[in-house]
Structures are given as structure tokens and as C-alpha cells.
C-alpha positions as CSV (number, residue, x, y, z in Angstrom):
1,M,-40.4,75.1,-43.4
2,K,-43.5,74.6,-41.4
3,I,-46.0,72.0,-42.5
4,C,-49.7,71.8,-41.9
5,Y,-51.4,68.4,-42.5
6,I,-55.1,68.8,-43.3
7,I,-57.0,65.6,-42.9
8,S,-60.8,65.0,-43.1
9,D,-63.3,62.4,-41.9
10,I,-60.9,60.1,-40.1
11,N,-61.5,58.5,-36.7
12,K,-58.5,56.1,-36.6
13,A,-55.6,55.8,-39.0
14,V,-52.3,54.0,-38.1
15,Y,-50.9,55.5,-41.3
16,F,-51.4,59.1,-40.2
17,E,-50.3,58.4,-36.6
18,Q,-47.1,56.9,-37.6
19,T,-46.3,59.5,-40.3
20,A,-46.8,62.2,-37.6
21,I,-44.4,60.4,-35.2
22,E,-41.7,59.8,-37.8
23,L,-41.8,63.3,-39.3
24,K,-41.4,64.7,-35.7
25,A,-38.4,62.4,-35.2
26,K,-36.9,63.8,-38.4
27,G,-37.2,67.4,-37.0
28,I,-40.0,68.4,-39.4
29,D,-42.3,70.9,-37.7
30,A,-45.9,69.7,-38.4
31,C,-49.3,70.9,-37.1
32,Y,-52.7,69.5,-38.0
33,I,-56.1,70.8,-39.1
34,L,-58.7,67.9,-38.7
35,I,-62.0,68.3,-40.5
36,N,-65.0,66.4,-39.3
37,S,-62.8,64.4,-36.9
38,R,-63.5,65.9,-33.5
39,D,-62.7,63.6,-30.5
40,G,-61.7,60.7,-32.8
41,I,-58.8,58.3,-32.1
42,L,-56.6,60.3,-34.4
43,H,-57.5,63.6,-32.8
44,R,-56.7,62.2,-29.3
45,F,-53.4,60.6,-30.5
46,L,-52.1,63.8,-31.9
47,Q,-53.0,65.9,-28.8
48,E,-51.4,63.3,-26.5
49,N,-48.2,63.4,-28.6
50,G,-47.9,67.1,-28.4
51,F,-49.0,68.2,-31.9
52,T,-51.0,71.4,-32.3
53,V,-54.4,70.4,-33.6
54,H,-57.2,72.7,-35.0
55,L,-60.7,71.5,-35.8
56,I,-63.1,72.4,-38.5
57,E,-66.6,71.0,-39.1
58,V,-68.3,71.1,-42.4
59,K,-70.9,68.6,-44.0
60,N,-71.4,69.9,-47.5
61,L,-68.4,70.3,-49.8
62,L,-70.2,72.8,-52.0
63,K,-71.3,74.9,-49.0
64,S,-67.9,75.2,-47.5
65,R,-67.2,79.0,-47.9
66,T,-67.0,79.6,-44.2
67,A,-64.8,76.6,-43.6
68,I,-62.4,77.7,-46.3
69,K,-62.2,81.2,-44.7
70,V,-61.5,79.7,-41.2
71,C,-58.8,77.5,-42.9
72,K,-57.2,80.3,-44.7
73,N,-57.0,82.5,-41.5
74,L,-55.6,79.5,-39.5
75,L,-52.9,78.9,-42.1
76,K,-51.8,82.6,-42.1
77,D,-51.8,82.8,-38.2
78,L,-49.6,79.7,-38.1
79,N,-47.1,80.9,-40.6
80,I,-47.5,77.8,-42.7
81,T,-45.2,77.3,-45.7
82,H,-46.4,73.8,-46.9
83,V,-49.9,72.4,-46.8
84,H,-50.4,68.6,-47.3
85,C,-54.0,67.6,-47.7
86,H,-55.7,64.1,-47.4
87,L,-59.2,63.1,-48.4
88,A,-62.1,64.9,-50.0
89,H,-63.1,67.6,-47.6
90,A,-59.5,68.4,-46.6
91,N,-58.4,68.6,-50.3
92,W,-61.2,71.1,-51.2
93,I,-61.0,73.2,-48.1
94,G,-57.3,73.0,-47.5
95,L,-56.2,73.8,-51.1
96,W,-58.5,76.7,-51.3
97,G,-57.4,78.0,-48.0
98,A,-53.8,77.6,-48.8
99,K,-54.2,79.4,-52.2
100,L,-56.1,82.3,-50.7
101,S,-53.5,82.7,-47.9
102,G,-50.6,82.7,-50.4
103,I,-49.0,79.5,-49.4
104,P,-46.5,78.5,-52.1
105,H,-46.4,74.7,-51.5
106,R,-49.9,73.2,-51.8
107,I,-49.9,69.4,-51.9
108,Y,-52.5,66.8,-51.9
109,T,-52.3,63.1,-51.9
110,R,-54.7,61.4,-54.3
111,H,-56.3,58.5,-52.4
112,S,-59.2,57.6,-54.7
113,G,-59.2,55.7,-58.0
114,E,-61.7,56.1,-60.8
115,P,-65.3,55.5,-59.7
116,L,-67.5,53.0,-61.7
117,N,-69.9,55.9,-62.4
118,I,-68.4,59.3,-62.2
119,H,-70.6,62.5,-62.0
120,W,-69.7,65.7,-63.9
121,K,-69.4,67.5,-60.5
122,E,-66.6,65.1,-59.4
123,R,-64.8,65.7,-62.7
124,L,-65.1,69.4,-62.0
125,I,-63.8,69.1,-58.5
126,D,-60.8,67.0,-59.7
127,K,-60.0,69.6,-62.3
128,I,-60.1,72.5,-59.8
129,Q,-58.1,70.7,-57.2
130,N,-55.5,69.7,-59.7
131,R,-55.1,73.3,-60.7
132,L,-54.9,74.6,-57.1
133,A,-52.2,72.1,-56.1
134,T,-48.5,72.8,-56.8
135,K,-47.7,69.0,-56.3
136,I,-49.9,66.0,-56.3
137,V,-48.8,62.7,-54.6
138,S,-49.8,59.6,-56.6
139,I,-49.9,56.6,-54.2
140,S,-49.6,54.1,-57.1
141,Q,-48.8,53.9,-60.7
142,N,-52.5,53.5,-61.2
143,I,-53.1,57.0,-59.8
144,D,-50.3,58.5,-61.6
145,D,-51.8,57.2,-65.0
146,L,-55.1,58.6,-63.9
147,L,-53.8,62.0,-63.1
148,K,-51.8,62.0,-66.4
149,K,-55.1,61.2,-68.1
150,Q,-56.7,64.2,-66.4
151,G,-54.1,66.4,-67.9
152,V,-51.9,66.9,-64.8
153,P,-48.4,67.8,-66.1
154,D,-45.4,65.7,-65.2
155,Y,-43.7,68.4,-62.9
156,K,-46.8,68.3,-60.6
157,R,-47.0,64.5,-60.1
158,V,-44.9,62.7,-57.6
159,L,-45.2,58.8,-57.1
160,I,-44.8,58.0,-53.5
161,H,-46.2,54.5,-52.3
162,H,-47.7,54.2,-48.9
163,G,-45.2,53.1,-46.1
164,F,-46.0,50.5,-43.5
165,N,-44.6,49.5,-40.2
166,L,-44.3,45.9,-41.5
167,Q,-42.6,44.4,-38.4
168,K,-45.8,44.9,-36.5
169,F,-47.6,42.4,-38.8
170,S,-45.1,39.7,-37.9
171,V,-44.8,40.2,-34.2
172,H,-48.0,39.3,-32.4
173,D,-49.5,39.7,-29.0
174,P,-50.8,36.4,-27.8
175,Q,-53.5,38.0,-25.6
176,E,-54.8,40.0,-28.6
177,L,-54.9,36.9,-30.8
178,K,-56.9,35.2,-28.1
179,R,-59.3,38.1,-27.8
180,L,-59.8,38.3,-31.5
181,Q,-60.5,34.5,-31.7
182,N,-63.0,34.7,-28.8
183,Q,-64.7,37.8,-30.2
184,Y,-65.1,36.7,-33.9
185,N,-64.7,33.0,-34.0
186,S,-65.5,31.6,-30.6
187,N,-66.6,28.3,-32.1
188,N,-63.3,27.8,-33.9
189,Q,-64.9,27.4,-37.3
190,K,-62.7,26.4,-40.2
191,P,-61.6,27.6,-42.7
192,V,-61.8,31.3,-42.0
193,V,-62.1,33.5,-45.1
194,G,-61.0,37.2,-44.4
195,V,-62.3,40.3,-46.2
196,I,-61.6,43.9,-45.1
197,A,-63.4,46.3,-47.4
198,R,-66.2,48.9,-47.3
199,W,-69.4,47.8,-48.8
200,M,-69.1,49.4,-52.2
201,E,-69.9,47.8,-55.5
202,W,-66.5,48.2,-56.9
203,K,-64.8,46.3,-53.9
204,G,-66.2,43.1,-55.4
205,I,-67.3,41.6,-52.1
206,Q,-70.4,40.2,-53.8
207,Y,-68.2,37.8,-55.8
208,T,-66.4,36.7,-52.7
209,I,-69.8,35.8,-51.0
210,D,-70.8,33.9,-54.0
211,A,-67.6,31.9,-54.1
212,F,-67.9,31.3,-50.3
213,S,-71.4,30.1,-50.7
214,E,-70.0,27.3,-53.0
215,L,-67.2,26.6,-50.6
216,L,-69.7,25.8,-47.9
217,K,-70.8,22.8,-49.8
218,Q,-67.4,21.2,-49.2
219,Y,-66.6,23.0,-45.9
220,P,-69.9,23.5,-44.1
221,D,-68.1,24.7,-40.9
222,G,-66.5,27.7,-42.9
223,L,-66.6,31.2,-41.6
224,L,-66.7,34.4,-43.7
225,C,-65.5,37.5,-41.8
226,L,-66.4,40.8,-43.4
227,F,-64.6,43.6,-41.7
228,G,-65.3,47.2,-42.8
229,A,-69.0,46.8,-43.1
230,S,-70.9,50.1,-43.5
231,E,-74.5,50.9,-43.5
232,H,-73.7,53.9,-45.7
233,G,-71.9,52.0,-48.5
234,D,-73.5,52.2,-51.9
235,Y,-74.0,48.4,-52.2
236,V,-75.4,47.6,-48.7
237,S,-78.7,46.1,-49.7
238,E,-77.3,43.9,-52.4
239,I,-74.6,42.5,-50.0
240,K,-77.2,41.9,-47.3
241,N,-79.4,40.1,-49.7
242,K,-76.6,37.7,-50.6
243,L,-75.6,37.2,-46.9
244,N,-79.3,36.4,-46.1
245,Q,-78.9,33.3,-48.3
246,L,-76.1,31.9,-46.3
247,P,-76.5,30.1,-42.9
248,K,-76.4,32.6,-40.1
249,Q,-73.5,30.9,-38.3
250,S,-71.3,31.1,-41.5
251,Y,-70.5,34.8,-41.5
252,R,-69.7,37.7,-39.3
253,V,-70.3,41.3,-40.2
254,I,-67.9,43.8,-38.3
255,P,-67.8,47.5,-38.9
256,F,-64.5,48.1,-37.4
257,E,-61.6,46.5,-35.6
258,N,-58.9,48.6,-34.1
259,N,-56.0,46.1,-34.1
260,V,-55.3,45.7,-37.7
261,F,-51.8,44.2,-37.1
262,D,-53.1,41.0,-35.3
263,L,-56.4,40.9,-37.1
264,Y,-55.1,39.1,-40.2
265,R,-53.9,36.2,-38.1
266,L,-57.6,35.3,-37.7
267,F,-57.8,34.3,-41.3
268,D,-56.8,31.1,-43.0
269,F,-56.7,33.0,-46.2
270,Y,-57.6,36.4,-47.4
271,V,-59.6,37.7,-50.5
272,H,-59.6,41.3,-52.0
273,V,-61.1,41.5,-55.5
274,P,-62.0,44.9,-56.8
275,V,-63.9,44.8,-60.1
276,N,-61.5,46.5,-62.4
277,E,-57.9,47.8,-62.6
278,N,-58.6,51.4,-62.0
279,C,-61.2,51.6,-59.1
280,E,-58.7,50.8,-56.4
281,A,-56.3,53.7,-55.8
282,F,-53.7,51.8,-53.8
283,G,-55.2,49.1,-51.7
284,Q,-53.3,48.9,-48.3
285,T,-54.9,45.6,-47.6
286,Y,-52.8,44.0,-50.4
287,V,-49.7,44.9,-48.6
288,E,-51.0,44.1,-45.0
289,A,-52.3,40.6,-45.8
290,L,-48.9,39.7,-47.4
291,A,-47.0,41.3,-44.6
292,A,-49.0,39.2,-42.1
293,G,-48.1,36.0,-44.1
294,I,-51.6,35.1,-45.0
295,P,-52.2,33.3,-48.4
296,S,-54.3,35.7,-50.5
297,I,-56.5,35.8,-53.5
298,F,-56.4,39.1,-55.4
299,T,-57.5,40.8,-58.6
300,L,-55.0,43.3,-60.0
301,S,-56.2,46.7,-59.2
302,G,-54.4,49.6,-57.6
303,V,-50.9,48.9,-56.5
304,A,-51.3,45.2,-57.0
305,R,-50.6,45.8,-60.7
306,E,-47.1,46.8,-59.7
307,F,-46.0,43.8,-57.6
308,I,-48.5,41.0,-57.4
309,V,-47.5,37.9,-59.5
310,H,-49.8,34.9,-59.9
311,E,-48.6,31.8,-58.0
312,E,-45.5,33.7,-56.7
313,N,-46.8,35.9,-54.0
314,A,-50.6,35.5,-54.3
315,L,-53.2,33.9,-56.4
316,V,-54.6,36.2,-59.1
317,V,-58.2,35.8,-60.4
318,P,-60.0,37.6,-63.3
319,F,-62.4,40.5,-62.4
320,R,-65.9,39.7,-61.5
321,D,-65.3,36.0,-61.5
322,S,-66.8,34.2,-58.4
323,N,-66.0,30.7,-60.0
324,A,-62.3,31.6,-60.2
325,I,-62.3,32.9,-56.6
326,Y,-63.8,29.6,-55.6
327,D,-61.2,27.6,-57.4
328,A,-58.4,29.6,-55.9
329,M,-59.9,29.0,-52.4
330,I,-59.8,25.3,-53.1
331,R,-56.2,25.5,-54.2
332,I,-55.1,27.2,-51.1
333,L,-56.9,24.7,-48.8
334,N,-55.5,21.7,-50.6
335,D,-51.9,22.7,-51.6
336,E,-49.7,23.2,-48.6
337,Q,-46.5,23.7,-50.6
338,L,-48.2,26.5,-52.7
339,C,-49.3,28.2,-49.4
340,T,-45.8,28.2,-48.0
341,K,-44.4,29.7,-51.2
342,L,-47.1,32.5,-51.2
343,K,-46.4,33.3,-47.6
344,T,-42.6,33.4,-48.0
345,N,-42.6,35.5,-51.2
346,G,-45.4,37.8,-50.0
347,V,-43.5,38.9,-46.9
348,R,-40.3,39.3,-48.9
349,D,-41.8,41.4,-51.6
350,V,-43.7,43.9,-49.3
351,N,-40.6,44.4,-47.1
352,H,-38.7,45.3,-50.2
353,L,-41.1,47.7,-51.6
354,F,-43.2,49.3,-48.8
355,G,-41.0,50.0,-45.8
356,F,-41.9,53.1,-43.7
357,D,-38.3,54.5,-43.8
358,T,-38.5,54.7,-47.6
359,Y,-41.8,56.5,-47.4
360,I,-40.7,59.1,-45.0
361,S,-37.5,59.7,-47.0
362,N,-39.6,60.4,-50.0
363,L,-41.8,62.8,-48.1
364,Q,-38.8,64.7,-46.9
365,T,-37.5,65.1,-50.5
366,L,-40.9,66.2,-51.6
367,Y,-41.2,68.9,-48.9
368,R,-37.6,70.2,-49.6
369,S,-38.0,70.3,-53.3
């Protein structure tokens, strides 16, 4: 068995880094094809840890014939038996390359939920990829249900939740905590509301901003930290317009922070409120926030539907409801006993469900099946 991971459009991803190291420790021979990821942090990490890495560049999914041919030839030359693809360009190029080179085990992990507005081209691409793959990894029950609705048979679908190095969220570097505080909240504003999400309409950030605007009336020194901001999101102008109505000192916009493990400790509480149950495929941030012991406000999308319980491990609010988000913020700020309960139960529940050892064991079973 020789596995090739094909991953596209990734600069930095702890998830892929740790998977590579753990598979190597288990004696699984893996190499990598990175698409549109030249000289990124993941690229350098893999090289520094002794993995074989090949690079492909392509910008247009529908004009990728040359890239598919390059991928096919690489896979044949490397004597690959299993291909595992992650993310859009990798799925299309990798599955076609694997099919054309005769590789019997063609796997892709479905990382995307159902868009708010899906184009017929996206439906066609999904249908073709589902046919090309011999196994499809669902990262949540939400995704498994979506694939079933798309007609993917039971024998092709495998439910494997993401795994996390959860201990890293509970052991903190004092120097890093100080650095994060100085960089993002040097005036020690309170309370700090955390959001880590791309600026897409379905992420629901607009409702969090509206709730925070109301919160400022009682807590004028509050700070909203928006991590994951992107000029290329589909909802950038709308979010910017909302932020322009807030006092300049009341929010921070940060495209990227490398240290995700210590970052959550910057927040007094955390908010993640996608706008429906299907748009979030998994939602790593649900798990990360609870692993860090941060009281959180969620809507039930993605994997949250499987384990988040209102007033047990988080506060659950309805979709698209800024008033409910505001009310939940006030509860967290005024109910210390509730916060303690949410923190304790949140850490307990994610450690029970999302440990990295379980994830790697499930991958091994998949590859050997």
C-alpha cells in the first residue's frame, strides 16, 4: 500500500500536518501532491519532515486537462495504490488522474456543505466526482446525509469525524498569550467576543455584528475580534458596511493567525452561527472553542447537530437571529455558574468524540478495506 495525498489551495493547516506525522508513525507510506500551494507553510512542513512532495499549479478547474495529465503521470511513476484527495482542485484533478492511471482506491473527503445558492455546474462536478471516487469520506452526519441525497450508495460512504490534538488547546504558552494580547487587544478591552470564520454570507457573521452592536450599549469597552477575514469572500461589502457603523476601536479585522491553539484564550466567549443546518460541512471551530474551554454561542449546523446540547456544553440560538445571539451574550456575561458548566462539559464532550487517535485509527481501517 502506497498512499498519495492530493491537497489544493492550502497555505497552513495543522490538521494536514498532524495527519502526515501520525500516519508516518503508523508505518503508512505517504507522499504528497500539492496544488496551488507552492512555498506555503504546509509545503515547507512536509519537506522538512522528509515527505516526498510534488507541485502542480492550475487556476481554472474546467481548464485543467494538462494538470490532470501531469497528475496521472506522477501517480503512475510513484506506483501509488491509494489516492486521497482534499478540497476542490485536488478532488477534480486527483480523482481524474487516479482514474486514468488505473489506481483502484480513489478516495476524497467531502469538506463542503450545501451552498445557499448552488449552480448547475457545481451539481455536475459533484456528480462526476462521486462517480470517480471508490470511497467518499463524510466528515459529519450532515455530509453523509447530503451525499445520500445526491445518490451516493451506502458502500461508498464512510463517516469519519475530524480528529484534533485536543491537549494543545488546554496547555498554553505564556509568551504566546502575551503576544496575542499585545497584538490584538493591547488596551485590554472587555468583553472580547471571538469569531473565526471566512466572510461568507452563510457563516452568519452579520448577525453576530448586529448582536455586538447592541451589546456595546451596555458594554461600551467591548471588542469584537473577527479572524479569518478575506477580501475575496462573497459577503465582504455587506460585512464592511456593518462594521463601519461601529466605533473604530470596538473591532479588529484579522485575516490570519497562525497560533490557533492559544488564540481562543483571547476571547471571553465565542460565537459561530451559520445560517442553516446544511451549509456547514463540519465546523472545526465548534470543537476548537470547546476544547479551549471558552463559553460559546452556536447555531446547529455541521457537526454541531451531533453533539451540541443547549445549556449543557454551549448556548444554542436559532438561525439568523441577532436578538437571540445578544440575549445569549448577556447570559454568559452575567451567569458565572452557567459558564463553568459550559466549559466543563464542552471540554469533556469534545475529548470523548474527537480525539486524534480515533481519527487515525479510522483512516487506517479505510485504507486497508
